[in-house]
C-alpha positions as CSV (number, residue, x, y, z in Angstrom):
1,M,-14.4,24.1,-3.2
2,M,-12.9,22.8,-6.4
3,V,-9.9,20.5,-6.0
4,E,-7.6,19.1,-8.7
5,F,-6.5,15.5,-8.4
6,T,-4.6,12.9,-10.3
7,K,-5.8,9.3,-10.5
8,M,-2.9,6.8,-10.4
9,H,-2.2,3.2,-9.8
10,G,0.8,1.2,-8.6
11,A,0.7,-2.3,-10.0
12,G,-3.2,-2.1,-10.0
13,N,-3.5,-0.6,-6.5
14,D,-5.3,2.7,-7.4
15,F,-5.2,6.1,-5.6
16,I,-6.4,9.6,-5.8
17,V,-3.4,11.9,-5.4
18,I,-3.8,15.6,-4.4
19,N,-1.3,18.4,-3.9
20,D,-2.4,19.6,-0.5
21,W,0.6,21.8,0.2
22,R,-1.6,24.5,1.8
23,H,-3.5,22.0,4.0
24,T,-6.9,22.9,2.4
25,I,-8.3,19.4,2.3
26,P,-10.5,18.5,5.3
27,A,-8.8,15.2,5.8
28,T,-10.4,14.6,9.2
29,D,-13.9,14.6,7.7
30,V,-14.2,10.8,7.5
31,A,-17.5,10.8,5.7
32,L,-16.4,13.3,3.1
33,M,-13.2,11.4,2.4
34,A,-15.0,8.1,2.2
35,G,-17.5,9.7,-0.2
36,I,-14.8,10.8,-2.6
37,A,-13.2,7.3,-2.5
38,A,-16.5,5.4,-3.1
39,R,-16.5,3.3,-6.3
40,R,-20.1,3.9,-7.4
41,S,-20.9,7.4,-6.1
42,G,-17.4,9.0,-5.9
43,I,-14.2,9.0,-7.9
44,G,-13.3,5.5,-6.6
45,C,-10.0,4.4,-5.2
46,E,-8.2,2.2,-2.7
47,G,-6.7,5.2,-1.0
48,I,-6.5,9.0,-1.0
49,I,-2.9,10.5,-0.9
50,L,-2.4,14.1,0.2
51,I,1.0,15.5,-0.6
52,R,1.9,18.0,2.2
53,P,5.0,20.0,3.3
54,P,7.5,18.0,5.4
55,S,7.7,18.7,9.1
56,G,11.5,18.7,9.2
57,D,14.6,19.4,7.3
58,G,16.1,16.9,4.9
59,T,12.8,15.5,3.7
60,D,10.9,16.3,0.6
61,F,7.3,16.0,1.5
62,N,4.8,14.3,3.8
63,M,2.5,11.6,2.5
64,H,-0.8,11.7,4.4
65,F,-2.7,8.5,3.5
66,L,-6.4,7.7,3.9
67,N,-8.0,4.3,3.4
68,P,-11.2,4.3,1.3
69,D,-13.2,4.2,4.5
70,G,-11.9,7.7,5.1
71,R,-9.6,6.8,8.0
72,P,-5.9,7.4,8.0
73,A,-3.3,4.6,7.7
74,D,0.3,4.9,8.6
75,M,1.8,3.5,5.4
76,C,1.0,2.2,1.9
77,G,3.9,0.9,-0.2
78,N,2.3,1.3,-3.6
79,G,0.8,4.6,-2.5
80,A,4.3,5.9,-1.5
81,R,5.6,4.8,-4.9
82,C,2.8,6.7,-6.7
83,A,3.3,9.7,-4.4
84,A,7.0,9.8,-5.4
85,M,6.2,9.8,-9.1
86,F,3.6,12.5,-8.6
87,A,6.0,14.7,-6.6
88,W,8.7,14.3,-9.2
89,R,6.4,15.1,-12.1
90,S,5.0,18.1,-10.2
91,G,8.4,19.5,-9.5
92,L,8.1,19.0,-5.7
93,A,11.0,16.5,-5.4
94,G,13.9,15.1,-7.4
95,R,14.6,11.5,-8.5
96,H,15.8,10.6,-5.0
97,Q,13.3,11.5,-2.3
98,Q,12.9,11.3,1.5
99,I,9.2,10.8,2.3
100,E,7.6,11.3,5.6
101,T,4.9,8.7,6.4
102,G,3.0,7.8,9.6
103,Q,5.6,5.0,10.1
104,G,8.6,7.3,9.6
105,L,10.9,8.1,6.7
106,V,11.1,6.0,3.5
107,H,13.4,6.6,0.5
108,A,12.1,6.6,-3.0
109,E,14.0,6.5,-6.3
110,I,12.5,7.2,-9.7
111,L,14.0,4.5,-11.9
112,D,12.0,5.2,-15.1
113,A,9.7,8.1,-15.7
114,D,8.3,7.7,-19.2
115,P,4.8,9.2,-19.0
116,P,2.2,8.1,-18.3
117,G,4.0,5.1,-16.7
118,G,7.2,4.7,-14.8
119,S,9.0,2.6,-12.2
120,V,9.8,3.5,-8.6
121,R,11.9,1.7,-6.0
122,L,11.0,2.3,-2.3
123,T,13.5,1.6,0.5
124,T,11.7,0.9,3.8
125,R,12.6,-0.1,7.3
126,L,13.3,-3.6,8.5
127,P,10.2,-4.9,10.5
128,A,10.3,-6.5,13.9
129,P,10.8,-10.3,13.9
130,L,8.0,-12.4,12.5
131,V,5.5,-14.1,14.8
132,T,3.7,-17.3,13.7
133,R,0.2,-18.2,14.9
134,E,-2.1,-21.1,14.1
135,L,-5.7,-19.7,14.0
136,E,-9.1,-21.1,13.3
137,A,-11.2,-19.1,10.9
138,D,-13.9,-19.7,8.2
139,G,-14.1,-23.4,9.3
140,A,-10.4,-24.2,8.9
141,K,-7.0,-23.8,10.6
142,W,-4.5,-21.4,9.1
143,I,-0.9,-20.9,9.8
144,C,-0.4,-17.1,9.8
145,H,3.1,-15.5,9.7
146,C,2.6,-12.0,11.2
147,L,4.8,-8.9,10.8
148,D,4.4,-5.2,10.4
149,T,5.7,-3.6,7.2
150,G,4.3,-0.2,8.0
151,V,0.8,-1.7,8.7
152,P,0.1,-5.1,10.1
153,H,0.0,-8.2,7.9
154,A,-0.6,-11.9,8.2
155,V,0.9,-14.1,5.5
156,V,-0.6,-17.5,4.8
157,F,1.2,-19.9,2.3
158,V,-1.2,-22.0,0.3
159,D,-0.9,-24.6,-2.5
160,D,-3.3,-22.8,-4.8
161,A,-3.9,-19.1,-4.4
162,A,-6.6,-19.1,-7.1
163,A,-8.7,-21.5,-5.0
164,V,-8.8,-19.3,-1.9
165,N,-12.0,-17.4,-1.1
166,V,-10.1,-14.2,-0.3
167,R,-13.2,-12.2,0.5
168,E,-14.6,-14.6,3.1
169,T,-11.5,-16.2,4.5
170,G,-9.6,-12.9,4.4
171,R,-12.3,-11.1,6.3
172,A,-12.5,-13.9,8.9
173,L,-8.8,-13.7,9.6
174,R,-8.7,-9.9,9.4
175,E,-11.4,-9.8,12.2
176,H,-9.9,-12.6,14.3
177,P,-9.7,-11.8,18.0
178,A,-5.9,-12.5,17.8
179,F,-5.6,-9.3,15.8
180,A,-8.0,-7.1,17.9
181,P,-8.7,-4.3,18.1
182,A,-7.1,-2.9,14.9
183,G,-7.3,-6.1,12.7
184,T,-4.7,-7.0,10.1
185,N,-4.2,-7.3,6.3
186,V,-4.2,-10.9,5.1
187,N,-2.0,-12.3,2.3
188,F,-2.5,-15.6,0.6
189,A,0.7,-16.6,-1.2
190,Q,1.6,-19.5,-3.5
191,I,5.1,-20.5,-4.6
192,V,5.2,-20.8,-8.4
193,A,9.1,-20.8,-8.7
194,P,12.0,-20.4,-6.4
195,D,12.1,-16.7,-7.1
196,R,8.4,-16.1,-7.7
197,L,5.1,-16.1,-5.7
198,R,1.5,-15.5,-6.6
199,L,-0.1,-13.1,-4.1
200,R,-3.7,-12.3,-3.2
201,T,-4.4,-9.8,-0.5
202,Y,-7.4,-8.9,1.6
203,E,-6.8,-5.3,2.5
204,R,-7.9,-3.8,5.8
205,G,-9.8,-0.5,5.2
206,V,-10.6,-1.5,1.6
207,E,-12.4,-4.5,3.2
208,D,-12.0,-6.6,0.1
209,E,-9.4,-8.1,-2.2
210,S,-6.9,-5.5,-3.5
211,G,-5.5,-5.4,-7.0
212,A,-2.1,-5.3,-5.4
213,C,-0.6,-4.4,-2.0
214,G,2.9,-3.1,-1.6
215,T,3.3,-3.6,2.1
216,G,1.7,-7.0,1.6
217,A,4.3,-7.9,-1.0
218,L,7.0,-6.8,1.4
219,A,5.5,-8.9,4.3
220,T,5.1,-11.9,2.0
221,A,8.6,-11.8,0.7
222,L,10.1,-11.3,4.1
223,A,8.0,-14.2,5.5
224,A,9.1,-16.4,2.5
225,E,12.7,-15.6,3.3
226,A,12.4,-16.3,7.0
227,V,10.1,-19.4,6.9
228,L,10.7,-21.0,3.5
229,Q,14.4,-19.9,3.1
230,L,13.7,-18.3,-0.3
231,A,16.3,-15.8,-1.3
232,L,15.6,-12.2,-2.1
233,P,14.9,-10.7,-4.6
234,L,11.5,-12.2,-5.0
235,T,8.9,-11.3,-7.6
236,L,5.3,-11.1,-6.4
237,L,2.6,-11.6,-9.0
238,A,-0.4,-9.5,-8.0
239,S,-4.1,-10.1,-8.7
240,S,-4.0,-7.2,-11.1
241,G,-1.6,-9.0,-13.4
242,D,1.3,-6.6,-12.5
243,S,4.4,-7.7,-10.6
244,L,6.3,-6.2,-7.6
245,V,9.8,-7.1,-6.8
246,V,11.1,-7.2,-3.2
247,G,14.8,-6.9,-2.8
248,T,17.4,-5.6,-0.4
249,G,19.1,-2.2,0.1
250,T,21.0,-0.4,2.8
251,D,19.9,2.3,5.3
252,A,21.9,5.3,6.4
253,E,23.8,3.2,8.9
254,G,24.6,0.6,6.3
255,G,22.1,-1.9,7.6
256,R,20.1,-4.3,5.4
257,V,16.6,-3.1,4.7
258,P,13.9,-4.3,2.2
259,T,13.1,-2.5,-1.1
260,L,9.9,-2.6,-3.1
261,T,10.1,-2.0,-6.9
262,G,7.3,-1.8,-9.4
263,P,5.3,0.1,-11.9
264,T,3.3,3.3,-11.5
265,R,0.9,4.8,-13.9
266,E,-1.0,8.0,-14.2
267,V,-4.6,7.3,-15.4
268,Y,-6.2,10.7,-15.6
269,Q,-6.4,14.2,-14.1
270,G,-9.5,15.9,-13.0
271,S,-11.2,18.2,-10.6
272,V,-13.9,17.6,-8.0
273,N,-16.2,19.9,-6.1
274,L,-16.0,18.9,-2.4
275,E,-19.3,20.7,-1.7
276,W,-21.1,18.2,-3.8
277,F,-20.1,15.4,-1.4
278,G,-20.9,17.6,1.6
279,A,-24.4,18.2,0.2
280,A,-24.9,14.5,-0.3
281,Q,-24.2,13.9,3.4
282,S,-26.7,16.5,4.6
């Protein structure tokens, strides 16, 4: 079966986006999805996004997200921003969108849509209160500020983010028994100015450092506000060189909720024969 796709990235966090309005993609085939996402033998991405019909009224579409290991994740901040841009350019939604995710509804607004780039602001839910843990991993003690911004995150403030071995230390914390059985994403953040932090993220499911992480940027900014008394909005400088801005908005009830704003970019469009990956597995 031939499937058309669009390769996109949000601040360096890259995705394969597919219009799956008729539910033709076998998303439960973990090996198949992982094969498509593989860097060397597939298209390569940090997540597959399937755009599907919403389950209820008042929403524009459902974002079904798969990590590159082929398994679903409830939420991806940069993925949702890319999904919003894709839906707007495909005529599936307007500039203001209500998106269904595994963690509930998020609101997206297309701020700038100059092809192939564009900027999208995402309004999300306020997470549960932060929990701080001191953990031993990779031969050292780490103070982890833990919160769930759609997926679980641990935020560690460091003096020099460039000096951190993100792959080794991030993996050790991600697999720490304190976060069992699901594990966590791990963010190493350095304050470079009162309104700016440098951020490096070890991403669960990717199992490596990510070019950028939207939910990680949200978690880091909210932790910086709660622990370090920094004021939002905050700019997060990602490993990719792009920036994400975490600010504040209001929900339908007028409550304060976080926002995530940053760039999206369409890289290329193509088609893939799913049977090729099925044949490789047999």
